[in-house]
C-alpha positions in Angstrom: -20.0 -8.2 22.8 -18.7 -12.5 22.8 -21.7 -14.6 22.3 -19.7 -18.1 22.2 -21.4 -18.9 24.9 -24.7 -18.8 24.1 -23.8 -20.2 20.3 -22.8 -23.3 22.0 -26.2 -23.2 24.1 -28.2 -23.2 20.7 -26.6 -25.9 19.3 -27.5 -28.1 22.4 -30.6 -27.3 22.6 -49.7 0.8 2.6 -52.4 0.6 4.3 -54.9 3.2 2.2 -56.5 5.8 4.6 -60.0 4.4 5.5 -62.2 6.6 3.5 -60.6 5.2 0.1 -60.2 1.7 1.0 -60.5 -0.8 -1.1 -60.4 -5.0 -0.8 -57.2 -6.3 -1.7 -57.0 -9.2 -4.1 -54.4 -12.0 -1.9 -53.4 -15.0 -2.1 -56.0 -17.6 0.1 -53.7 -20.6 -0.4 -49.8 -20.8 -0.7 -47.9 -23.9 -1.8 -44.9 -22.4 -1.8 -43.4 -23.6 1.5 -41.5 -26.5 2.1 -43.5 -27.8 4.8 -46.6 -27.7 2.7 -44.9 -30.0 0.2 -43.8 -32.8 3.0 -47.4 -32.3 4.5 -49.2 -32.6 1.3 -46.8 -35.8 0.2 -47.4 -37.8 3.2 -51.2 -36.9 3.4 -51.5 -38.2 -0.3 -49.3 -41.1 0.6 -51.4 -42.2 3.5 -54.7 -42.1 1.5 -52.7 -43.9 -0.7 -51.8 -46.3 1.7 -55.4 -46.7 3.1 -56.7 -47.4 -1.0 -54.3 -50.0 -1.4 -55.9 -52.1 1.9 -59.2 -52.8 -0.5 -58.9 -55.7 -1.8 -55.6 -56.3 -0.9 -54.5 -60.1 -0.1 -51.6 -60.0 2.6 -48.8 -57.4 3.3 -47.0 -58.2 0.0 -50.1 -57.7 -2.4 -50.8 -54.6 0.3 -47.3 -53.3 -0.7 -47.4 -53.8 -4.3 -50.8 -52.2 -4.9 -49.6 -49.1 -2.5 -46.7 -49.0 -4.9 -48.8 -49.1 -8.0 -51.0 -46.1 -6.5 -48.3 -44.0 -5.1 -46.6 -44.1 -8.8 -49.4 -42.5 -9.8 -50.7 -40.4 -7.0 -47.0 -38.4 -5.9 -45.3 -37.4 -9.4 -49.3 -36.0 -9.7 -49.2 -34.1 -6.3 -45.5 -33.1 -7.5 -47.1 -31.4 -10.3 -50.1 -29.6 -8.5 -47.6 -28.3 -6.0 -45.4 -27.0 -8.9 -48.3 -25.4 -10.7 -49.9 -23.8 -7.5 -46.9 -22.1 -6.4 -46.0 -21.3 -10.1 -48.8 -19.7 -10.8 -49.4 -17.9 -7.3 -49.3 -14.8 -8.8 -52.0 -15.3 -11.5 -54.4 -16.9 -8.6 -53.9 -13.9 -6.6 -55.3 -11.7 -9.0 -58.5 -14.1 -8.6 -61.7 -13.7 -6.2 -61.4 -16.3 -3.3 -63.8 -18.6 -4.7 -62.0 -18.7 -7.8 -58.5 -19.3 -6.7 -60.1 -22.7 -4.7 -62.0 -23.7 -8.0 -58.6 -23.2 -9.8 -56.9 -25.3 -7.7 -59.4 -28.1 -7.3 -59.3 -27.8 -11.4 -55.0 -27.9 -11.2 -55.8 -31.2 -9.6 -58.0 -32.8 -11.5 -55.2 -31.7 -13.9 -52.5 -33.6 -11.9 -54.4 -36.5 -11.5 -55.0 -37.0 -15.3 -50.9 -36.3 -15.2 -50.3 -39.2 -13.1 -52.4 -41.8 -14.9 -51.2 -40.7 -18.0 -47.8 -41.7 -16.4 -48.9 -45.0 -15.6 -50.3 -45.5 -19.0 -47.2 -45.2 -20.6 -45.3 -47.3 -18.4 -48.0 -49.9 -17.6 -49.2 -49.9 -21.2 -52.7 -50.9 -20.9 -55.3 -51.0 -23.0 -57.6 -49.0 -20.8 -56.8 -46.4 -17.8 -58.8 -45.1 -15.3 -58.9 -41.2 -16.4 -62.4 -40.1 -15.4 -61.6 -42.0 -11.7 -58.0 -40.0 -11.4 -59.1 -36.9 -12.5 -61.9 -37.0 -9.8 -59.4 -38.3 -7.2 -57.2 -35.9 -7.6 -59.9 -32.9 -7.8 -60.5 -34.3 -4.3 -57.3 -34.7 -2.7 -56.7 -31.1 -3.6 -60.2 -29.9 -2.2 -58.7 -31.1 1.0 -55.3 -29.6 0.1 -56.8 -26.3 -0.4 -59.4 -26.0 2.3 -56.1 -26.9 5.0 -54.1 -24.0 3.0 -56.9 -22.0 3.5 -57.5 -22.5 7.2 -53.7 -22.2 7.5 -54.0 -19.0 5.7 -56.7 -18.1 8.2 -54.9 -19.0 11.2 -52.1 -16.3 10.6 -55.1 -13.3 10.9 -55.4 -13.7 14.7 -51.3 -13.9 15.8 -51.0 -10.8 13.2 -53.5 -8.9 14.9 -52.3 -9.7 18.3 -48.8 -8.9 17.3 -49.9 -5.4 15.8 -51.7 -4.3 19.4 -48.4 -5.6 21.1 -46.0 -3.3 18.8 -48.9 -0.4 18.9 -49.0 -0.6 23.0 -45.6 -0.7 23.1 -44.4 2.2 20.5 -47.5 4.7 21.9 -47.8 4.2 25.4 -47.5 7.0 27.1 -44.2 6.4 29.3 -42.5 5.9 26.4 -43.6 9.0 24.3 -43.4 11.5 27.1 -40.0 10.1 27.2 -39.2 10.8 24.2 -40.5 13.9 24.1 -39.0 15.5 27.6 -35.7 14.0 25.7 -36.3 16.3 23.1 -37.3 19.2 25.0 -33.9 18.9 27.2 -32.0 18.7 23.6 -33.9 21.8 22.5 -31.8 24.6 23.6 -28.8 22.6 23.8 -28.7 20.5 20.7 -31.3 21.7 18.6 -30.0 19.5 15.7 -30.4 16.1 18.0 -33.6 17.0 18.9 -35.2 17.7 16.0 -33.2 14.3 14.7 -34.8 12.8 17.7 -38.5 13.8 16.9 -38.3 13.0 13.0 -37.2 9.2 14.9 -40.2 9.2 16.4 -42.2 10.8 13.4 -41.0 7.8 11.6 -41.4 5.1 14.0 -45.1 6.4 14.5 -45.7 6.7 10.7 -44.3 3.1 10.3 -46.4 1.2 13.4 -49.8 3.4 12.4 -49.3 2.4 8.3 -50.8 -1.4 8.2 -48.2 -3.4 6.6 -48.2 -6.9 4.3 -47.9 -10.3 5.6 -44.3 -9.8 5.6 -41.1 -6.9 5.0 -37.6 -7.0 4.3 -34.9 -7.5 6.8 -33.6 -4.2 5.8 -36.8 -3.0 6.3 -37.2 -3.9 10.1 -33.6 -3.0 11.0 -34.1 0.9 9.5 -37.1 0.5 12.4 -34.4 -0.6 15.0 -32.4 1.7 14.0 -35.1 4.9 14.6 -36.1 3.2 17.8 -32.7 2.6 19.2 -31.7 6.2 18.1 -34.6 7.8 20.1 -33.8 5.2 23.5 -29.9 6.6 22.9 -30.9 9.7 23.5 -33.1 9.2 27.0 -30.0 6.3 28.1 -26.7 8.2 26.8 -23.7 5.9 27.7 -25.8 3.4 29.6 -27.4 2.0 26.8 -24.0 0.6 24.2 -25.4 -0.4 21.0 -23.7 -2.4 18.0 -24.6 -3.3 15.1 -23.5 -6.6 12.9 -25.5 -6.2 9.5 -25.1 -8.0 6.7 -26.2 -6.5 3.7 -26.5 -9.6 1.5 -29.2 -10.5 4.3 -31.6 -7.3 3.9 -33.4 -9.1 1.1 -34.7 -11.8 3.1 -38.6 -12.1 4.0 -39.8 -11.2 7.3 -42.8 -10.3 9.4 -43.4 -7.0 9.6 -42.7 -5.4 13.0 -40.7 -8.2 14.3 -37.7 -7.1 15.0 -38.6 -3.7 17.1 -40.4 -5.4 19.9 -37.3 -7.8 20.6 -34.9 -4.6 20.5 -36.9 -2.9 22.9 -37.3 -6.2 25.2 -33.4 -5.5 25.3 -33.4 -2.5 26.5 -36.1 -2.8 28.6 -34.9 -5.7 30.6 -31.1 -4.8 30.1 -30.6 -1.4 30.6 -33.3 -0.1 32.4 -33.0 -2.2 35.8 -29.3 -1.7 35.5 -27.2 1.5 37.2 -25.0 1.3 34.9 -26.5 0.3 31.6 -26.1 -2.9 29.4 -25.0 -3.3 26.2 -27.1 -4.5 22.8 -25.8 -6.1 20.2 -28.2 -6.8 16.5 -26.5 -8.8 14.2 -27.5 -10.7 11.1 -26.0 -13.0 9.1 -26.7 -15.0 5.5 -25.3 -17.9 5.6 -25.7 -20.1 2.2 -29.3 -20.2 2.4 -30.1 -19.3 5.8 -30.1 -15.9 7.3 -29.6 -15.7 10.9 -30.6 -13.0 13.0 -29.7 -12.6 16.4 -30.5 -9.7 19.3 -28.3 -9.9 22.3 -28.3 -7.7 25.9 -26.3 -8.4 28.8 -29.0 -8.6 32.0 -27.9 -7.2 35.0 -27.0 -9.9 37.9 -29.5 -11.5 39.6 -32.0 -11.3 37.2 -33.7 -14.7 35.6 -35.3 -14.5 32.8 -37.1 -11.4 31.9 -40.7 -10.5 30.9 -43.8 -12.6 30.2 -42.5 -13.6 26.9 -45.6 -12.2 24.8 -43.7 -10.1 22.5 -41.5 -13.3 21.7 -44.6 -15.4 21.9 -45.9 -13.3 18.9 -42.4 -13.2 17.0 -42.2 -17.1 17.0 -46.1 -17.6 16.1 -45.3 -15.2 12.8 -42.2 -16.4 11.9 -44.0 -20.3 12.1 -46.8 -18.8 9.8 -44.8 -16.9 7.6 -42.0 -19.5 6.5 -43.5 -22.8 7.9 -40.6 -25.3 9.0 -37.8 -23.4 7.7 -37.7 -20.8 10.1 -36.6 -20.9 13.9 -36.7 -19.4 17.2 -34.2 -19.8 20.2 -33.5 -18.3 23.2 -31.0 -18.4 25.6 -29.7 -16.9 28.7 -25.9 -17.7 29.4 -23.8 -15.7 32.0 -25.3 -12.5 32.6 -26.0 -12.5 28.3 -29.5 -13.0 27.2 -29.9 -13.5 23.9 -32.7 -14.4 21.2 -32.2 -16.4 17.6 -33.8 -16.8 14.4 -33.2 -18.2 11.0 -35.1 -17.5 8.1 -34.4 -18.4 4.5 -32.3 -16.0 2.6 
């Protein structure tokens, strides 16, 4: 399947059983994101710019005062981000309130660090150590609160996406079609019938086991393979599947249960409406520090953008929540080929 036109278009544009369930300690804020680093630096710089206005005489004096304050604040902010990211595994062992207090304490330490740098450069007799510690604690408390809210914002998208996946997989007609295919094969080809039931069992097991925030791309590809193996029995030659999987991309972190709904959309809107069937191609490729994932399918003539995009919206939201500005999600329909193209950090 040739997707060069699509590429040019893009350029233009273990869950524990319920009886034994124990609350897990999770990280309530995560500073190891490029988007978080950029926003934190911009936030602190904006605060310093406003603070420099107090007592400034003219624009030049304001710029000088802002440069002075930034010289202390930005190294301290970077120090806070580095510490919060480096200690994330240790912080995850603490209760939520303990993690937040540690974040504020790290802010106070970072404030002292910034003040110490200025003291070395300016060689002043007295330095505002207490004020710097309090300012660092205050700014870090705001950052921690924002990151906690961001982490909580992930929950509705995860829940919505999970319900959508369970609906898609356990909806009656999919189950009945799969079982009917297995029944039809029992006498003709018992081995294929057994393989189909195994794939169906694994697919449902994966859907019903609680997933974490992310999984590896290799795991998600395996789920998509099982789904397509089931549909292959149903559609036969009408479903033509092509895989182009880069082993180097398998370790990339992606949202759990994110690939199967895109593959299902390709079958539903590409194969089902077409009497002659359709082609579905799944591609993964590592390009330096980025992994590119593509799901491409041919679309019957005269059919526009298929569906309401609910599954795609869920996947897009979860990618952004997991990888922030480092994730990309694009779609294109060109000359009878529909493609979903995603980029995630390697």
